[in-house]
DSSP file (Angstrom, degrees, kcal/mol; ACC not computed):
  #  RESIDUE AA STRUCTURE BP1 BP2  ACC     N-H-->O    O-->H-N    N-H-->O    O-->H-N    TCO  KAPPA ALPHA  PHI   PSI    X-CA   Y-CA   Z-CA
    1    1 A M              0   0    0      0, 0.0     2,-0.2     0, 0.0    45,-0.1   0.000 360.0 360.0 360.0 109.3   22.2   -3.3    2.0
    2    2 A P        -     0   0    0      0, 0.0    43,-2.6     0, 0.0     2,-0.3  -0.499 360.0-169.9 -77.6 142.3   19.4   -1.5    0.2
    3    3 A T  E     -A   44   0A   0     41,-0.3     2,-0.4    -2,-0.2    41,-0.2  -0.812  11.8-147.2-123.4 167.9   16.4   -0.3    2.2
    4    4 A I  E     -A   43   0A   0     39,-2.1    39,-2.4    -2,-0.3     2,-0.2  -0.998   9.6-161.8-137.7 136.4   13.0    1.0    1.4
    5    5 A G  E >>  -A   42   0A   0     -2,-0.4     3,-0.9    37,-0.2     4,-0.5  -0.736  35.3-105.9-112.8 168.0   11.0    3.6    3.3
    6    6 A W  G >4>S+     0   0    0     35,-0.7     5,-2.5    33,-0.6     3,-1.3   0.868 119.4  55.9 -67.2 -32.7    7.2    4.4    3.1
    7    7 A R  G >45S+     0   0    0     32,-0.4     3,-1.8     1,-0.3    -1,-0.3   0.795  94.7  68.8 -66.5 -24.7    7.9    7.7    1.3
    8    8 A D  G <45S+     0   0    0     -3,-0.9    -1,-0.3     1,-0.3    -2,-0.2   0.756 107.7  37.2 -58.9 -25.7    9.8    5.8   -1.3
    9    9 A I  G X<5S-     0   0    0     -3,-1.3     3,-1.2    -4,-0.5    -1,-0.3  -0.079 124.3 -98.7-127.1  33.5    6.5    4.2   -2.4
   10   10 A A  T < 5 -     0   0    0     -3,-1.8    -3,-0.2     1,-0.3    -2,-0.1   0.710  64.6 -73.6  64.4  26.7    4.3    7.3   -1.9
   11   11 A C  T 3 <S-     0   0    0     -5,-2.5    -1,-0.3    -6,-0.1    -4,-0.1   0.845  71.9-170.7  57.8  31.6    2.9    6.3    1.6
   12   12 A T    <   -     0   0    0     -3,-1.2    -1,-0.1    -6,-0.4    -3,-0.1  -0.280  18.0-168.1 -57.9 141.4    0.7    3.7   -0.2
   13   13 A E        +     0   0    0      2,-0.1     2,-0.5    20,-0.0    -1,-0.1   0.338  60.0  91.4-112.6   0.3   -1.8    2.2    2.3
   14   14 A A  S    S-     0   0    0     18,-0.0     2,-0.2     2,-0.0    13,-0.1  -0.829  73.9-130.9-102.5 130.7   -2.9   -0.7    0.0
   15   15 A A        +     0   0    0     -2,-0.5    13,-0.2    11,-0.1    -2,-0.1  -0.521  63.2  73.8 -77.1 150.6   -1.1   -4.0    0.2
   16   16 A G  E    S-B   27   0A   0     11,-2.6    11,-2.1    -2,-0.2     2,-0.2  -0.847  86.2 -24.7 137.6-176.8    0.0   -5.5   -3.1
   17   17 A P  E     -B   26   0A   0      0, 0.0     2,-0.4     0, 0.0     9,-0.2  -0.470  56.6-179.8 -71.6 141.2    2.7   -5.0   -5.7
   18   18 A V  E     -B   25   0A   0      7,-2.1     7,-2.8    -2,-0.2     2,-0.4  -0.986  28.5-112.6-137.7 145.6    4.3   -1.6   -6.1
   19   19 A Q  E     +B   24   0A   0     -2,-0.4     2,-0.3     5,-0.2     5,-0.2  -0.660  33.9 172.0 -78.8 131.2    7.0   -0.2   -8.4
   20   20 A F  E >   -B   23   0A   0      3,-2.7     3,-1.8    -2,-0.4     2,-0.3  -0.905  63.4 -49.1-144.1 115.4   10.2    0.9   -6.8
   21   21 A R  T 3  S-     0   0    0     -2,-0.3    -2,-0.0     1,-0.3    -1,-0.0  -0.431 121.7 -22.7  54.5-118.7   13.0    1.9   -9.0
   22   22 A N  T 3  S+     0   0    0     -2,-0.3     2,-0.3    30,-0.1    -1,-0.3   0.079 124.4  72.9-107.6  30.4   13.3   -0.9  -11.6
   23   23 A M  E <  S-B   20   0A   0     -3,-1.8    -3,-2.7    -5,-0.0     2,-0.5  -0.931  74.7-119.3-142.3 160.8   11.6   -3.6   -9.6
   24   24 A T  E     -Bc  19  54A   0     29,-3.0    31,-2.4    -2,-0.3     2,-0.4  -0.885  28.3-167.9 -96.3 121.2    8.3   -4.9   -8.3
   25   25 A V  E     -Bc  18  55A   0     -7,-2.8    -7,-2.1    -2,-0.5     2,-0.4  -0.950  16.3-137.2-119.9 129.4    8.1   -5.1   -4.5
   26   26 A H  E     -B   17   0A   0     29,-1.3     2,-0.5    -2,-0.4    31,-0.4  -0.737  20.7-159.3 -87.6 132.6    5.1   -6.9   -2.8
   27   27 A I  E     -B   16   0A   0    -11,-2.1   -11,-2.6    -2,-0.4    29,-0.0  -0.959   4.4-155.2-107.4 123.3    3.8   -4.9    0.1
   28   28 A G    >>  -     0   0    0     -2,-0.5     4,-1.8   -13,-0.2     3,-0.9  -0.610  29.5-112.0 -97.5 165.7    1.8   -6.6    2.8
   29   29 A P  H 3> S+     0   0    0      0, 0.0     4,-2.5     0, 0.0     5,-0.2   0.813 119.2  60.0 -64.8 -23.5   -0.7   -5.2    5.2
   30   30 A E  H 3> S+     0   0    0      2,-0.2     4,-1.6     1,-0.2     5,-0.1   0.869 105.3  48.0 -68.2 -31.7    1.8   -6.0    8.0
   31   31 A H  H <> S+     0   0    0     -3,-0.9     4,-2.6     2,-0.2     3,-0.5   0.977 111.4  49.4 -65.4 -54.2    4.3   -3.6    6.3
   32   32 A V  H  X S+     0   0    0     -4,-1.8     4,-2.1     1,-0.2    -2,-0.2   0.922 111.8  49.2 -50.5 -49.6    1.8   -0.9    5.9
   33   33 A A  H  X S+     0   0    0     -4,-2.5     4,-1.0     1,-0.2    -1,-0.2   0.816 110.4  50.5 -60.9 -31.3    0.8   -1.3    9.6
   34   34 A R  H  X S+     0   0    0     -4,-1.6     4,-1.6    -3,-0.5     3,-0.4   0.923 110.9  48.3 -68.3 -45.2    4.4   -1.1   10.7
   35   35 A W  H  < S+     0   0    0     -4,-2.6    -2,-0.2     1,-0.2    -1,-0.2   0.763 104.7  59.7 -73.4 -24.2    5.1    2.0    8.7
   36   36 A K  H  < S+     0   0    0     -4,-2.1    -1,-0.2    -5,-0.3    -2,-0.2   0.846 110.1  43.4 -67.3 -31.7    1.9    3.6   10.1
   37   37 A T  H  < S+     0   0    0     -4,-1.0    -2,-0.2    -3,-0.4    -1,-0.2   0.825 133.9  19.4 -77.2 -31.4    3.4    3.2   13.6
   38   38 A D    ><  -     0   0    0     -4,-1.6     3,-2.5     1,-0.1    -1,-0.2  -0.608  68.1-179.7-141.0  76.0    6.9    4.4   12.5
   39   39 A P  T 3  S+     0   0    0      0, 0.0   -33,-0.6     0, 0.0   -32,-0.4   0.741  83.4  50.9 -56.5 -25.3    6.6    6.4    9.2
   40   40 A D  T 3  S+     0   0    0    -35,-0.1    24,-0.1   -34,-0.1    -5,-0.1   0.502  87.0 108.1 -88.3  -7.9   10.4    7.0    9.1
   41   41 A G    <   -     0   0    0     -3,-2.5   -35,-0.7    -6,-0.2     2,-0.3  -0.271  58.3-141.2 -75.4 168.1   11.4    3.4    9.5
   42   42 A R  E     -AD   5  61A   0     19,-2.0    19,-4.0   -37,-0.2     2,-0.3  -0.951   2.1-141.4-135.6 142.7   12.9    1.3    6.8
   43   43 A F  E     -AD   4  60A   0    -39,-2.4   -39,-2.1    -2,-0.3     2,-0.4  -0.803  29.3-112.1-101.5 143.0   12.6   -2.2    5.6
   44   44 A K  E     -A    3   0A   0     15,-2.8    14,-2.6    -2,-0.3     2,-0.5  -0.668  33.2-139.9 -69.5 131.1   15.6   -4.3    4.3
   45   45 A L  E     - D   0  57A   0    -43,-2.6     2,-0.5    -2,-0.4    12,-0.2  -0.857  15.7-167.2 -99.8 119.1   15.0   -4.9    0.5
   46   46 A T  E     - D   0  56A   0     10,-2.7    10,-2.2    -2,-0.5     2,-0.4  -0.954  11.5-146.4-109.1 122.1   16.0   -8.4   -0.8
   47   47 A V  E     - D   0  55A   0     -2,-0.5     8,-0.3     8,-0.2     2,-0.1  -0.723  28.4-106.5 -88.5 134.6   16.1   -8.7   -4.6
   48   48 A S        -     0   0    0      6,-2.9     6,-0.2     3,-0.5    -1,-0.1  -0.402  19.5-146.6 -56.5 127.4   15.1  -12.1   -6.0
   49   49 A A  S    S+     0   0    0      1,-0.2    -1,-0.1    -2,-0.1    -2,-0.0   0.797  99.9  45.6 -65.1 -30.3   18.1  -14.2   -7.2
   50   50 A S  S    S+     0   0    0      1,-0.3    -1,-0.2     4,-0.1    -2,-0.1   0.730 127.2  23.5 -88.9 -23.6   16.1  -15.7   -9.9
   51   51 A D    >   -     0   0    0      3,-0.2     3,-2.0     1,-0.1    -3,-0.5  -0.783  61.9-164.3-146.4 102.2   14.4  -12.5  -11.1
   52   52 A P  T 3  S+     0   0    0      0, 0.0   -30,-0.1     0, 0.0    -3,-0.1   0.493  86.0  69.4 -63.5  -3.5   16.2   -9.2  -10.4
   53   53 A T  T 3  S+     0   0    0    -30,-0.1   -29,-3.0    -6,-0.1     2,-0.4   0.315  94.5  66.3-100.9  12.0   13.0   -7.3  -11.2
   54   54 A R  E <   +c   24   0A   0     -3,-2.0    -6,-2.9   -31,-0.2     2,-0.3  -0.993  59.2 169.9-135.7 143.7   11.3   -8.5   -8.1
   55   55 A A  E     -cD  25  47A   0    -31,-2.4   -29,-1.3    -2,-0.4     2,-0.3  -0.943  15.2-151.5-143.1 159.1   12.0   -8.0   -4.5
   56   56 A H  E     - D   0  46A   0    -10,-2.2   -10,-2.7    -2,-0.3     2,-0.4  -0.886  23.1-109.3-128.8 165.3   10.6   -8.5   -1.1
   57   57 A L  E     + D   0  45A   0    -31,-0.4   -12,-0.2    -2,-0.3     3,-0.1  -0.794  37.9 162.8 -96.9 137.5   10.8   -6.8    2.4
   58   58 A E  E     +     0   0A   0    -14,-2.6    -1,-0.1    -2,-0.4   -13,-0.1   0.136  49.1  17.5-117.3-124.0   12.6   -8.4    5.3
   59   59 A K  E     -     0   0A   0    -16,-0.1   -15,-2.8     1,-0.1     2,-0.4  -0.159  69.7-130.4 -58.1 138.8   13.9   -7.0    8.7
   60   60 A F  E     - D   0  43A   0    -17,-0.2   -17,-0.2    -3,-0.1    -1,-0.1  -0.760  13.1-157.5 -88.8 129.5   12.3   -3.6    9.8
   61   61 A Y  E     - D   0  42A   0    -19,-4.0   -19,-2.0    -2,-0.4    -2,-0.0  -0.911  18.1-138.5-109.9 102.6   14.8   -0.9   10.9
   62   62 A P        -     0   0    0      0, 0.0   -24,-0.0     0, 0.0   -21,-0.0  -0.225  25.4-100.0 -61.8 156.3   13.0    1.7   13.2
   63   63 A S              0   0    0      1,-0.1   -22,-0.1   -25,-0.0   -23,-0.0  -0.230 360.0 360.0 -65.9 159.1   13.7    5.4   12.9
   64   64 A L              0   0    0    -24,-0.1    -1,-0.1   -23,-0.0   -23,-0.0   0.391 360.0 360.0 -91.7 360.0   16.2    6.9   15.4
């Protein structure tokens, strides 16, 4: 299960599409807000079945 952390996307604070590895990930304002409360937490990254260059964030895994 691939995950993505805030540092993986240079701690961006702007919602919108960002490049991560070889794909585009849409970051929403709710994702940024969650990372601001737990900067070391990670989201599950789900790659689109129809387009492997696109992904979205799902479940949040808080830091330990």
